N, C-alpha and C positions, 0 to 999 in steps of 0.2 A: 772075412765076410764084410760086404759093403753095408754102410749105415743107410737106415731108411731116411728119406728125404721128407722133412716135415716143415711146414710153414707156420709160423707164430705171428699172428696180427696183434695189433695193439703192444708190441713188444717193449715199449718203453714204459707201461703202466705198472701200477703196483702189484697186481695180481700175476702178471707175466713175470716181473721181477722175482718172485718167490721161487719160481721155478726153472728160470733161465739157464742157471748153471747146470743143473740136472739134465735139462733138454739137450743143452749144447753138448754134453759130455756123451750122450746117448745117440744122437741123430745129425744128419747133415741138415743143419736148421737155417732156414730163410726168416730173417725179421723183418716185419712190416709195420710201419707206423706214420703218423703225419708229422712226427717230431724225432729227434735223434737222441734226447736226453730224457732221463727218468724224472719222477716227481721232485727229486731232490736237486735237480740240475746236472747231474752225472752223466757224462756221455756214454752212450751204449754203442760199442763198436759194432759195425757191420749192418746198421738199419737202413733199408731201403724206404725212402719217402715216397709214400703212395697215399692218395685219397680214395679209399674203397666206396666212398659215396658217388663217385664218378660213375655215370651210367654207361660210358664208354668203357666196357670191360677190356678192351684192347689195350688201354693204358696201363694195365698190371697182370694182364693174363700170363705173361712170360715167367712171373713168380710162381705160378701154380703148375706150370708145365713139368711133367715127369715127377710129380710129387706124390707121396703115398697118403698124407694125412695132412690136414689144416687144423690147428688149434686157434679158434677165433675168440680172441679177448679184447678185440677193438671195439670202441665205443665212443659216442660223442655225448658231452654234456656232464651231468654231475651224478655221484652214486648217491646223493640224497633222495630217498624213495619218497619224500614228501613234497619234492618240487612239482611246480604246475605248469611246466612247459611240454604240453602234448607234442609240440613240433619236434623236439628233440629226441624223444623215443620214437616218434615215427620214422625219423632220419636213421636211426638205429636199426630199425627193421628194414628199412631200404638197403643199409649196408650189409645187414645179414642175407637179403636175398642176393645181393651181387656176389657175396662170398659163395654162397650154395650153387647159384648158377654157373659161376666161373669153374667151380670144381666139377660140376656135371660137364660142363664143356671140354675141360682139359683133364677128364679121366682120373680124377682124384678119387681114392678109394672111400676116404672117410672124412668126416668133419667132428671134432670134438669141441663142442660150444661151451664157452663160459656164460651159463645162465645164473640164476639167483635164487636164493630161498625166498625172495620176493615174489615168484611165480605163484606161490600159494600162501602169501602173507596174512590173507584175510583170516586164516584159521588161528594165527598165532594168540591174538586177544582171548579166542575161546579156550585155548591151553591155560592162560593164566587166570582165567576166570572158573577155570576147572569144570568146564562143559564138555571138553574133550581131553583125552590124555596124549595123543601121538598123531603124526602127520606122515602119510607115505606118499611115494610118488603116484600111487593109484589113486588117491584122492583128487577129485577134481579140482583143476588149478583155479583158485580164485583170488583176486586181489582187489584192493580198494584206491590203487594209485597208478598213474601212468608208468611208473618205472616198472612196477610188477606186470603191467600189461604189455609193456615191451618185451619182458621176458617170456611170458606166456606165448607172445607171437612168434619169438624165436622158436620155441618149441614145437607150435603147431605147424609152422612153415617148415621146420626140420623133418617133421612127420611126411608132410606132403612130398619132400624130395625123397625120403626114403621108400616111400611106396613106388616112386618111378612113374606114376600115372601122368605127370605134366612132361615127361621126357621120354615118351616113346617107350616106357618100361624099364629106362635106365634108372637104376637106384643109387642113391647117394647114402651110404651108411652113416649114421647119426647118433652121436653120444652127446646128451645135454646134462651139464653138471651144475647143480643148483648150489652154488657156493654159499658156505655159512658165514662164519666170522674168522677170516684169514688174518688175525692179528694176535700178538702175544700180550696184548693190554686188557684182555676181557676182565680180568679181576680189579685192574685199576679203574676201568670204565664203568663198573657196577655202582648202583646207588646204595651207599650203607643202610639208607633209611628203607629200602626196597629190595629185599633179599631175592625177588623173584628176578631182577635184572642180573643179579649173580648167576642164578640158574640158568637163565636164557644164555648168558655168555659162555659159560662153561659147556652147554649143551651144543651150542652152535659152533664151537672152536674148530679150526682147521690149522693143523701145523704145516710148516713148510714141506716136511718130508712126506707127509701124508697126501698133501696137495699133489706133489711131484709124482707119487706112486699111483694116485687115481687117475691123474691124466695119462701117465705111461701105460698104464694097463688098458685104459680107455683107447688109446691108440692101438695097441698091439693085440688085444683079445682076438682071437680067431673069429669067432661067431657071436654076433650081438643081436641075433633074431629075437623078436619078442614073441608072445604067445601066438600071435597071428602069423609069424614068419616074417615079420617085417624089420629090417636092420635098423632097430631105433631103441635107445634106451634112455631113461632118466635117472640119474643118480643124485643124491644129496652130497655135497662136498663137505664133510666133517669127518673129525677124527674119531675113534672109537670110544667116546665120551660116555662115562657112566650117566651124565645128566642128560644125554641125548633125547630129544623130543622129535626128531625126525628119522626115518628108518633108512638104515644102510645095507639091510640083508639083501637087497637086489644087487648092489654092485659086489658084495662078497660072493655071491652065488654066480652072478653072471660073468665076472671078469676076474675073480679071484683077488678082489681088494681085501688087503690084511692091514688095516691101520695099526701103526705102531705108538701112537700116543694117545693118552686119555688125559683130558683136561684137569681132572681131579687129581691125577698123580702129578702130573707136570707143574701144576700150580698149587700144590699142597700146602706149602709154606705160606705163600700169600694168602690163601683162603683162610689158613688159621689166624693170620695176623688181623686180617679183616674181621673175622668173627670175634677176636678178643676185643677189638676196637668197639665193635657192635655191643657187644656184652657190658663192656664198660659204660658206654653211653647209656645203655638202658639202666643200669645201676645208678648213674648219676641223675637220670630223670625221675626215678622212683623216689 
């Protein structure tokens, strides 16, 4: 049986690198980026150097031809959501448009977009202030920063393309994955003087294998229609964490996502060590 043809943009980036082996094993994978090395300087084999900000889509449309799905992980700028450069995020939205429009023109079935939890990060302080308990993809996307605004724009633009209204009824199926905390340092990154940062890290954690599974199932799910019949879904990209404060039931129900990891189990030893240090510190302070 022939492998599906899939394009991965931003192929040399950190998030792409976490799932690159799994996607290469499963698909006939085309890699696109503006460079050929990962953040550590390691060369990635088989990368086509293209600039998806180029409005002349003929410069890269050949890579989208006869493709089943595109996983868009490319972006320009910084992942620091507190940066104040609006134009970087504006360019990322332009890049997103170019990807969507090229997919429509080349009959790509589906886009899986690497969005971010920052598309609704306005709610997070409300959780830590105990004003709300939980956030789901059905909560109105609100942010207080340009990075989050860019991700909201990815999602809103994706819905436009999924409806087909701007392309004579031709629909581009769309899955938006709001990536949580895709790193194994969530315990080390926590502030021992503020255990809510530990709760946040454990709740937002996304393991490599759960990320790969979520993306693969987002590519391969047969039907992703929402309640209005539009082929569009938003999923939170986190593992099956006991500490989670974002909903994953939509991904479980709609595409069969079955996370294998729980940060509370995976990092139990590290959490225990942190809590002992915290207890010792409190004893010394008293």
